[in-house]
N, C-alpha and C positions, 0 to 999 in steps of 0.2 A: 530585297530583305534577305537576311540569313535564313535559309530553309530550316536549319536546325532550330533556330529560335521560333520560327513559325509553328513547327511541329510541337515544340515544348508548350507554347502558349495555347495552341488549339486543344491539346490534351488537358491542360490545367483549367481552361475556361469552358471546355465542352463546346468548342466552336470548330468550324471547318478551317482547314489550312488556308483556303482561298479567302475566307472572311478576314483572317488575320493579316494575310499579305496585302489585300486590297485596302484595308483600313490603315495599315502602316504606311503604305505608299501615299495615301492621301495626307496622313499626318506629316510625313516627310516633305510633302509638297506645301507645307504650311497651312493646310486646311484646318479649321478649328473644330473642336468637338461638336458644338451645336450645329455647325454647317453640315458636317458629315452625317450626323444623326437625322437632320431634317431634310437635306437635299441630295444625299447620295445613298439612299436606301437600297437601290438596285445593286450598287457596287459592293456594299457591305453585307447584303443579305438581311437588311432591316434591323441592324444593331441599334440599340438605344445608347444614350449618353453614358450610362454606367458601364456598359460593356466596352465602349470605345475608350473610355478613360482607363479601364483596367488593362486594355491592350497597350495603350500609350505608356502607362507606368511600368508594365512588365517589360516592354521593349527597352525602356530606359535602363531598367535593372540589368537586363541581360547584356546590353551594350556596355554598361559600366563594368560588368564581369569580364567581358572580352578585353576591354582596355587594361584592366588590372592583369589579366592573363598575359597580354602582350608585354606589359612592363616587366613582369616577373621573368618571362622567357628571355627578354633582352638582358636583364640583370644577371641571370645565371650564365648566359652565353658569354657575356663580357668578362665574367670571372672564371671561365672554363670549368663550370660546375654542371653544365647541362648534358645529361646522358639521354639515350633514346628512351629508356624506361621512365626516367623522370619527366621527359617531355610528354610522353603518352599520358602519364598520370595528370599532369597539369592541364593538358588539352581535354581530358575527359571529365575534369571537375565541373560539377553542375551548380555549385553554390559558392558564394564568396567565402563561407566558413571552410568548406572542403579545400578550396584553393589555398587559403591562408595556412591551413594545417599542413598541407604538402610543402609549402614554401618555408615554414617556420624554422626547420633545422638549418636552412641555407641563408636565412635572412640576416643581413648585417646587423649586429646588435652591440649594445654597450658591453663593456667588460663585466662578465659575471664571475661567480666563483668557479664555474666550470672553465671559463676562458683562462682564468689565472692558473688553474691547475694544468691546463694544456701547455701554457707557457712554461711551466715548471717541468714539462716532459712526462706527465703522469698519465697520458692517454693510453699507452700500451698496458700499464698496470690496470687501468679501468677495463680494458678489453679482456684481460685475463680473468679479472673478477667476474665480469658479466657473463663470461663463458661458463662459469660455475663448475669447472673441472675440479677434481679432488687434488688440490695443490696445497703446499705449505704457504699460506698467504703471508704470514709475518715474515718468513724468510725472504720471499720474493720482494715484498715491500721494502725490505732493508736495502735491496739493490738500488732503490730509487732515492735513497737519502743523499741529499746534495745541499749542504748549507749555503753554497754560493747561489743556488736557485731558490733558497728560502724553504727547503725541505729538511727540517732539522731532525726528524725521526721517522721511523716506519709508521707511526701513528699519523704523522703529518701527511705522509705519502698516501695512506689508506683514506684519510679524510678527503684529500684532493681527488682521489680516484672515485670515491663515492659521489662527490659533487658532479663529476662528469657523467656517471651512470644516472644520477638523479635527473640531470638535464636531458639525457637520452630518453628517459622514460616520460618526462613531462612533454617532450616534443614528438613522441611517437604518434603517428597519425591515427592508428587504430585505438591506442590508449585514450587519446583525446576524444575520439568519437564515442567510445563506450562510457567514459566518465561524464561526458556531456549528456548522454542519454540518461545516465543515472541522476544527474542534477535535474534534468527536465521532469523526470518521473517521481523522484523522491525528495527533492530539496525542500527545506523548510525556511521560510523567511521569518526572521525573529527581530523584534525591536525592543529596546530597553531605554529608559530615560537616562540621559547623560547626567553625570554627577552634578548636583547643585542646580539643576534646571527644572525641578519639580514645580516651582511656583510660576516661573516665567513661561513654562511650556504647557500651561493648563489646557490650552485648546487641543493639545495632542495627548491628553491624559488617557484616552482609550487605548493608546499604543505604548504606554509606559512599560508594559510587560505583555507582549503579544507574540504569538507564534501561529503560523498558518502555512499549509502546503501551497507551493507556488502554482500547483495545478488548479487550485480552487479559489485563490485570492482574487477578489473583484478588482478591476482596473482602478476604480476610484480610491480603493483602500490602499493599494500599492503606491499610487501617486501621492496620497496624503502622507504616507510613511516617508516617502522620499523627500517631501517638502519638510517634514519634521527633521530629517537628517540634514538637509541643506541649511536649516536654521539652527543647527547645532543643538537641537532639543533631544533628538533621538539618535541611537546608535543601531544600525541595521547590520544583519549578517544573513547570508544565504548559503546553506550547505545541506547535503544529504547526510545520513549517518556515516561517520568516518569508517566504521568497520565494513560497510558495504563497498565503499570505494577501494579500501585496501584489499578486500577479498577479490575484487575484479583484477587489480593490478598484480597481486600475488599469483593469481591463476594465469596471468599472461606472461609473467617474467621469471617466476621461480621455477628453476629447472633442475634442482638438485637438493642435496641435504648435507652440506659440508661448510667449511669455513668461508669459502667464497660466497655461498648462498646466504650466509648470515649477513655478510656485508651488502649483498644485493637487497636483502630485506630491509636493512637500515636505509639504504639509498632510496628505496621505494617510499618508505614512510616520509623521509625528508623531502623527496621530490614531490610527493602529493601535497604535503602541508605547506611547503615553501613556494612551490612553483605551479603545480597543476591546479590545486584547489583555488588559489587566488585568481588564476587565469580564467577558470571556469566560472567563478563567482562573478567576475567582471563581465564575461559574456552573457551569463544568465540575467544579470542586472540590466544589461543593455537590451536583451531580448524582452524582458518584462516591461522595461520602460517604453520600448518601441511598440509593443503590443497594447499596453495600457494607453499610450499616446494615440495610437490609431483609433482606439475605442473613444477616447475623449474627443479627438478631432471629428470623428464621425457624428457623435452626438451634437457637438458644437455646430457643425455644418448643417445638420438637420434643423437645429433651432434657428440658425441664421436664415435658412431657406424659408421657414415658416414666417419669420419676421418680414423678409423681403416680399413674400407673396401674400402678406396680410391684405385683406379687402380694402380697397381705396374708397374714401368717401366720394371722390369725384370732384368736379369743378364747382365750387361753391364760394360765395363771399364769406370769408371766415374772419372772426375776431379771435386771435390767439393770445393767451395769457401765460406768462412765465411767472408763477406765484412766488411770493416771498413775504416775510413778516416785517422785519426791521427796515429793509431797503425798499419795501413796497412791491407791487406787481407791475411788471413791464407788459404793456398791452400793444399789440400791433393789429392792423387791419390789412387783409390780403384780398385781392380781387380773384376772379375765377381762374385767372392765369397764374395765380400764386405770386403776383407782384405786390410788393410793399406799397401801401397807399398812405398810411399814417401810423405814427406811434406816439405813445405817451406813457406816463406812469400814474398808477392810482395807489391809494393806501387804505384798503378796505378793512385792515386789521388794526387801525390806529384808533383815534378818538371817534366819537359819534359824528362829529362834523366831517371828518375825513371819510368816514364810511358813507355819509350822505352825498358828499361831493363825488365819491367814486361811483355811486349808483347813477347820478346825473350824467357823469361823463360816459359811462357805458351805454346808457340809453341814447345819448347824442351820437356816439360812434355808430351804433346800430342803425340809427336813422340815416346818418350821413352816407354810410357805405353799403346800405341795403344788406346788412348782415343777416344770414340765415342759420349760421352755426357758430357756436362758441367752443373753442378748444382750450382746455386747461391742462397744463403739465401736472404730472402726478407726484412731483417731488415735494419738498418742504412747503407747507401751507397750501398744498393742492386741494385737499378735502375741504379746508376751511374756506378757500376761495370759491370752490364749487358751491358750498352752502350759501355764501354771500350772493353769488350770481342767481341762484335759484330763488332766493328770497326777494329779489328786486321786483319780481312780478312781470317777467318778460312775456311777449306775445307767444301764443301756443306754437306758432310756426318755427320758432327758434329752438333748436336742440342744443343741449350742453353735453360735451363729450370729454371724458378724461383721456389724456394721451400719455403713453409711456415715454418719458423724456430721457431715458438712458442714452447717453452719447451726445445729447444736445449741447452740453457744455464743451465737449470735445470739438464739435463742429464750430461752435461760436468763436473759439479761439484759434481756429485753423486758418491756414493760408487761403483755402478755398473760400471761407466765409469773408475774410478780409478783401479778397478779390471781388466777391459779389456785392459786399456792402462796405466799401472803403470809408464811407462817411458816417458809419454807425458803430456804436460800441457793442461789446459782446452780449449785453443784456437784450438789445434789440435783435441781434442775430439769433440768439437762443429762442426768443419768442417766435420769430419767423420760422425756425426749424420745427417747432412744435406744431404750428399751424399747417405747414407743408407736409409734415409727417402724417397728419390726419388725412389730408387731401390725396396724397399718393405716397405711401410708405417707401416703395422701391426707389422712386426718383430722389427722395431725400436721404435715405439710408446709404445709398451708394457713395455719398460724400463723406462717410464716416468709416474709419478703420473698423472692420467687423469685430475685432477684438474688444471694441469699446461699447458694444451695444447691449451689454449686460446679460448675455446668455453664455452657456457652456460651463465646463468644469475643468479646473487646472490647466486652462489653455496656455498659461505662461510657463508651465512646467514641461511642455511637450516640444518635440522637434519643430522649431519655428519655421523652417523652410517648408516642411511637409504641411504645417498648418496653413501657411500662406498659400501654397499651391491649392490645397483643398478649398479654402475660402474663396480664392480667386475663381476656381472652377464653379463654385456655388453661385457666386454673384453673376458670372458670365452666363451660366445656365438660366438663371431667373430673368435676367434682362432680355436675353434672346427668346425665351419662352413667351414673354409678354409682347415683345416688339417695342420699338421706340419711334415716337413722332419726331421726325428729323427737324421739324420747324419749331418745336417748343423745347426739346430736350436740352439739358445742361451739358457742358463739356464732360463732366464726370460720368453722366449716364451714357453718353455717346461713346466714351472711351472703352466701355465694356461690350460694345456691339462687335460681333464676329468680324474679324478682319481689320478693325480700325485701330484702337489704341489711342493714347493721349495726344500724340502729334496730329494725326488725321482728324481726331475729334476737334482739336483746336482750329484746324484749317477749315473744317465744316462751319464752325461758329463764325469765324472771320468772314468766310464767303457769304454766309447767310446775312450777317450784319451789313455787308457792303452791297449785296445784290437783292436783298429781300428774300422772302420765303421761297423754298424750292417748289417748283411747279410739277416736277415729275422725278421719278427715280433716275431717268437717263441724265437729267441735269446734274446729278451728283458727280458725273464724270468730269465736270468742269472744275471741280475742287482741286487745287494744287496737290500733287503727289498722290491723289486717289486714283491709282492705276487699275487696269483690268482685273488683276488678282484681288485687290481690296474690294472692288465693286462686286465681283462674283461672291465673295465671302459675306459682304455686308448687306447687299441690296434687299434680300428677302426679309431681313429683320427690321428694316427701316420703313416707316409708314409715312405717307403723305396724304393728309386729309384733304378732301375736295379737289383731288388731282383730276386732270382731264381724263386720264385712264383710271377707271375705278379700281383696277387691279393693283394700283400703286398703294392702296390702303389695305392690302391683304397680306397674308403670309405666302402668297404664291410668288415664286421667284420669276424675275423677268425672263429667264431662259425658258420658262414654260408658258409664257403668254400666248405663243402661237398655238398651243394645244387648246387653250380656252377659246381663242378666236375661232379655231376650226370647229369646236363643239357648237359654238353659237351659230356659225355659218351652216352647219349641218342641220340645225334645228330651225333655221330661218329666223333667227332673232338676234338681238344685240347682246354683247357681253353683260351689260348692266341688267338685262332682263333675266339672265341666269342667276344673278345675285338677288333679284327682287322676287322672282317667282320660283319657289322651291319645287313646284310640280314639274318644271322643265328639267330639273336635275334628274328626276326619276326616269326620264326618257333617254338618258345618255347611256350608251353601251360602252363601258370603259374598255372592254377588250379591243374595241375598234381602234383605240388610240395607243395601244401598246407598240413600242418600237424596240430596237436593240438597245436603246439608252433609257427609255422611259417605260417603267413597268407598273404593275398594279399598285404597289405601295405609294408611289408618287401620285398616281391618278386618284387614289382614295383620298390623299391629302388635299389635292386640288378641289375635288368635289366637296370635301368637308369645309374648306375655306370659302367656297362659293355659297355654301348653305348658311354660313355665319360670318360674313365679311366684317373685318375689323373687330372681331370679338376680343374681349379681355378674359383670359382663362381664370382670373382670380374670382373668388366667390363674392357675392354681394355684401356690402357693409351692413353690419348689425350693430345697432346702438346698445350701449351697456350702461348700467347704473349700479353703483355700490349701495349697500344697505345704509339708510339714513341713521340707523341706531349707532353706528360705529364710525368714529373719526380718528381714534388713536388706539394703541394697544391696551390702554387702560379701560376702554369701553368693552373689551371682549370678555365673554363669560363662557365657561366650558359648556358645551352642548348647543351653543348657538349655531343655527344654519344660516350661511351667508353666500351671496353670489360672489364669484371671483373670476379673475383672468389669469391663466397660466402664463408666467413670465419666463420660466426657465425649466428645462427638463434635463435631468441628469440620470446616471445609472442607478442612483439610490433613491430617486423619487422626483417629485415636481414641486417647484415653488409657485405659490399662488398669491397674487395681489388681491387683498380683500379690503383695501382702502384705509389701512391704518399706518401707512408709511413703513411697514415692516412686513415683507413677504412671509407667509407661513409655509411650512414644509409638509407636503403630503408624502410620507415615507412610502417606498415601493410596496410595503406590506399593507398600506392603507389606500392604495389606488383602486382596488377592486375586491369584490368578495371572493374572487377566484385567484389562483396563483398567477403572479405577474413576473415574467422574466425580463421583459423589455418595456420600460415605462413609455417609450415613444410609440408603442403599439396601443396605448390607452389614451394618452393625452398629447397634445401638441401646443407649442407656444402660441399664444393669442386665443386659445380656446376658452370659451365661456363655460364655467363649471359651477356646481353648487357643492360647498364643503361644510363640514361640521367641525367646530373647535374641540380639540381633544385636550390640549394643555396650553397654558400661558405662563411663560417664565419671564416675569417683568425684569428681574435682575440682569439676565443675559439677553433680553429682548428677543426671545424665541417663541414662535407660535407653532404648535403641532396641530395639523389638520387631518381630516379623513374624508375619503369619498366613498367609503364602504356603506352598504345599507341604503 
């Protein structure tokens, strides 16, 4: 690794150079972030996934900077423009912005007004004016009049010379740096409604006449304004006070008080308005977009993590219902392995006879498939269907659960669903997804594009490659945190396991189908194309229940089995005894097993795994029930206190499902009695909360809630 990069990153992240180098070498060797964080703690100094990801991303940025640097040097050298001083400046540039500023005067560009003026031979005149000596400007300009070159008069010559000076000023590295700093410190973002868009753009009415400092504008507000601009509703501008900018430039470039100076002053004004200000506005817009985008991506990823790590109900015989009014409710029965057993349709919201028939059918299905849980999607007709089910008079051992069905329709129409259920239509697939999501949210949600799960803010307005990377990181982290049963996992779930990917996941499924369940982790090596590297990366995250070696169902990596075996030997017991008798673990002296490759961090993890083998880090499932008084927004009254489930957290507050088919908003100011800067510090997606109704807007279908008091 580049030592210069290692020093830069260690200073930025407050890590040692050795930690950065070791982590980068592992990443360059195709080790995954979860694998490094879990099984290479000694090498990295016990870095967590967040720190490893930061190193990975920063290394990528610095290497991209180096690639651009090399490209620029090559371009300058090929055009005989590279001097020793210029080379030193380029090699010392520490950011992409600084590098591009240095290169800008030499960058091949389209024909500009300054280019045209140079073609007319006016650069010497520009140099004379820029020097600001006490000369007769008009007289000298007259010497450059040449109708054949398109210079009809001395005024034409001076105008062309000023164009050249304006470009020099706009491309001056120091000037750009100082004006950039002014934009960052004093620029105001302003928005006004586009002419004639007042009615069509009502949803952006808050920004029809809005101004705010870029230093204080919240990310969600800027993204909202950008969306308004993209939809041609708003017109945005970003600029600091013009007099402040001109004052800086005058101070830098005005060096006299004569005729030439007057022309330089005109060139400065033109160069700022026409070239420098628009360039800086574009830069600042991109900086604000990137910064706001990172904020939005961060919140989105946190919400997705909470969804993926939602408590699983576990293996139960489930009857799942995808509710509907006109087309009826699709009903499916799943066994404990989430396999589809039977499906039908009922019409509980039709005539009395249809309602009675539906009740009889539900009771028969419950009896036939030994159902213990009923899962109902929370979409259209969800609450009404829940009410119908509860009125049937089912046995007490049957629980009824509402399930957030966001994304179920996306799954049901996907290629994954068609491959799983080629003989069933989308309504059956959707109902199956609802039931499986209750049983194990992670296993089902990995089949859906995270952007379709109904959380986040402005995710379609941010850098899509950065969003994908972050969401992929999040899903991979969650899957490997929990571990995967290799004998029951879907191809989609296996594909997120460290070191695997879609192709190896498919090979594992094919091998499993042809040869039966895997009996040990070692047997994974028989899977086609699953080589030593993939095995090393994946083995610790794959679980095999009821394996001959009990360690195969733990998070202990096979490379450390010999340590556990030695511990058992030293205590005169079996490995399984260590897992069943916690008192034996207290007798282990971890220091005794430290080697040059295995340190205390790994040994602590081993002991922890032995104390809780096969544990699921997710919290236990908690049943939830909406208030029976409300089924639609029309049932709400100001002051009502209601139970709810947080469905989305944003920078401006949290959305809560209170069972009326319209999530209410708890504004950030209503989340707590004390000041809240970060909503995610107060609430999480899937959290059960109690809220009070503040306001109900039936026309716009908006509900304002509070958690204060």
